[in-house]
Structures are given as structure tokens and as C-alpha cells.
Residue frames relative to the residue before (quaternion, step in Angstrom):
aa qw qx qy qz dx dy dz
V 1.0000 0.0000 0.0000 0.0000 0.00 0.00 0.00
I 0.1305 -0.7649 0.6286 0.0519 3.54 -0.99 0.97
I 0.0624 -0.7812 0.6208 0.0225 3.52 -0.80 1.03
K 0.2687 -0.7996 0.5261 0.1077 3.53 -0.53 1.25
R 0.4678 0.6037 -0.4946 0.4149 3.51 0.47 1.31
R 0.5749 -0.5796 0.4630 0.3451 3.49 -1.33 0.46
P 0.6199 -0.5760 0.3726 0.3809 3.60 -1.04 0.59
D 0.6268 0.5341 -0.3405 0.4539 3.59 1.07 -0.72
E 0.6331 0.5207 -0.3313 0.4672 3.66 1.05 -0.70
I 0.6699 0.4820 -0.2987 0.4792 3.56 0.91 -0.89
Y 0.6446 0.5085 -0.3409 0.4580 3.58 0.87 -0.79
R 0.6640 0.4971 -0.3232 0.4556 3.65 0.84 -0.84
F 0.6245 0.5426 -0.3361 0.4502 3.57 1.04 -0.78
W 0.7108 0.4332 -0.2517 0.4938 3.63 0.87 -0.98
R 0.6314 0.5497 -0.3489 0.4212 3.63 1.01 -0.64
D 0.6558 0.4198 -0.2923 0.5552 3.53 1.27 -0.46
L 0.2815 -0.8329 0.4573 0.1341 3.53 0.16 1.34
T 0.5589 0.5988 -0.3905 0.4202 3.57 1.16 -0.48
N 0.5940 0.5805 -0.3601 0.4249 3.69 1.15 -0.31
L 0.5456 0.6950 -0.3771 0.2778 3.57 1.10 -0.67
P 0.6105 0.5377 -0.3729 0.4462 3.69 1.00 -0.59
R 0.5843 0.5858 -0.3806 0.4129 3.60 1.14 -0.42
I 0.8170 0.2648 -0.1263 0.4964 3.58 1.06 -0.60
L 0.7018 0.3484 -0.2336 0.5758 3.53 1.37 -0.19
S 0.3514 -0.8161 0.4209 0.1829 3.51 -0.06 1.37
H 0.6806 0.4811 -0.3115 0.4564 3.63 1.06 -0.55
V 0.6205 0.5151 -0.3740 0.4580 3.62 1.14 -0.17
Q 0.3016 -0.7692 0.5436 0.1479 3.52 -0.62 1.24
R 0.7781 -0.2246 0.1388 0.5700 3.57 0.96 -0.85
V 0.1681 -0.7268 0.6554 0.1177 3.54 -1.34 0.39
E 0.1208 -0.7800 0.6127 0.0388 3.54 -0.68 1.17
V 0.3555 -0.7297 0.5465 0.2060 3.52 -0.85 1.07
I 0.2723 -0.7535 0.5787 0.1520 3.59 -0.87 0.98
D 0.7490 -0.1690 0.1248 0.6284 3.60 0.97 -0.89
G 0.8006 -0.3212 0.1974 0.4657 3.58 -1.23 -0.22
N 0.8014 0.2652 -0.1334 0.5192 3.64 1.08 -0.54
R 0.7419 0.3763 -0.2353 0.5027 3.65 1.15 -0.33
S 0.0501 -0.7946 0.6050 -0.0076 3.48 -1.20 0.72
H 0.3026 -0.7091 0.6042 0.2012 3.58 -1.32 0.31
W 0.1711 -0.8062 0.5658 0.0261 3.54 -0.71 1.25
V 0.0459 -0.7372 0.6734 0.0315 3.56 -1.16 0.75
V 0.0174 0.8142 -0.5723 0.0961 3.56 -0.71 1.22
T 0.4242 -0.6399 0.5617 0.3082 3.55 -1.26 0.33
G 0.1891 -0.8064 0.5558 0.0715 3.60 -0.58 1.14
P 0.7903 -0.2655 0.2395 0.4976 3.51 -1.32 -0.43
A 0.8371 0.1593 -0.1451 0.5028 3.61 -1.12 0.76
G 0.6247 -0.5775 0.3306 0.4087 3.60 1.18 0.48
R 0.3963 0.7300 -0.4638 0.3083 3.55 1.30 0.23
T 0.3415 -0.7288 0.5499 0.2233 3.60 -1.00 0.78
L 0.0970 -0.7922 0.6022 0.0172 3.55 -0.88 1.01
E 0.0728 -0.8017 0.5926 0.0301 3.58 -1.04 0.75
W 0.1344 0.7675 -0.6219 0.0786 3.57 -1.15 0.59
D 0.4274 -0.6414 0.5747 0.2752 3.50 -1.40 0.24
A 0.0853 -0.7936 0.6011 0.0396 3.54 -1.11 0.69
E 0.1867 -0.7592 0.6070 0.1423 3.59 -1.29 0.23
I 0.4543 -0.6427 0.5388 0.3003 3.47 -1.22 0.67
I 0.1643 -0.8196 0.5466 0.0489 3.52 -0.79 1.07
N 0.7793 0.1070 -0.0814 0.6121 3.59 1.24 -0.28
D 0.1034 0.8013 -0.5748 0.1296 3.55 -0.68 1.10
V 0.0648 0.7699 -0.6256 0.1081 3.55 -0.33 1.23
E 0.4550 -0.7349 0.4339 0.2542 3.55 -0.30 1.32
N 0.8630 0.0812 -0.1158 0.4850 3.52 -0.98 1.05
R 0.6885 0.4526 -0.2739 0.4961 3.62 1.26 0.17
L 0.7960 -0.1983 0.1735 0.5449 3.60 0.68 -0.98
I 0.0364 -0.7377 0.6720 0.0538 3.47 -1.39 0.40
A 0.0012 -0.7864 0.6168 -0.0335 3.58 -0.97 0.94
W 0.0540 -0.7914 0.6088 0.0144 3.59 -1.11 0.68
R 0.1540 -0.7639 0.6201 0.0906 3.57 -1.27 0.34
S 0.5635 -0.5779 0.4772 0.3476 3.50 -1.33 0.47
L 0.4289 -0.6804 0.5311 0.2666 3.56 -1.13 0.72
P 0.6573 -0.4825 0.3746 0.4415 3.62 -1.18 0.37
G 0.7653 0.3409 -0.2942 0.4600 3.51 -1.15 0.81
A 0.4049 0.7113 -0.4850 0.3079 3.62 1.22 0.11
Q 0.5696 -0.5926 0.4638 0.3306 3.55 -1.26 0.57
């Protein structure tokens, strides 16, 4: 996949987690709780709705962003 955008543009897009439903069809919405935590709602197997909270665990501006589900996730 080739994305004809600068790294800083791509990073900003991914860092705004509310953008993810635009490119990930199974993601219904992502609600930002604070700077590092978010609430995710996705369509799972058999059309089932799944929800969980996640936290950003690695964030290097214009280079990478990584997150994980918090304990108690479905």
C-alpha cells in the first residue's frame, strides 16, 4: 500500500482515534476519554457489537502510535 502523504499528516490522522471508523469498516466509533484513553465500539463476529476501553502505550510523534485494550475488555 502506498499512501501519498507526509508522515506528519498520517500520524495526525491516526492519533485522532475518532478517524479510525473512516478506514476500518468494523469500527463503529472511538470515543476519546482523555489524552491516552479511549472507548471503542466495533462490529464483531456474527454482527455482534463489542465494546472496550483502550490506552495508548507508545506514542512517538510523526513515527508511531500503539494502543492496547484495558483489563476487562470483551
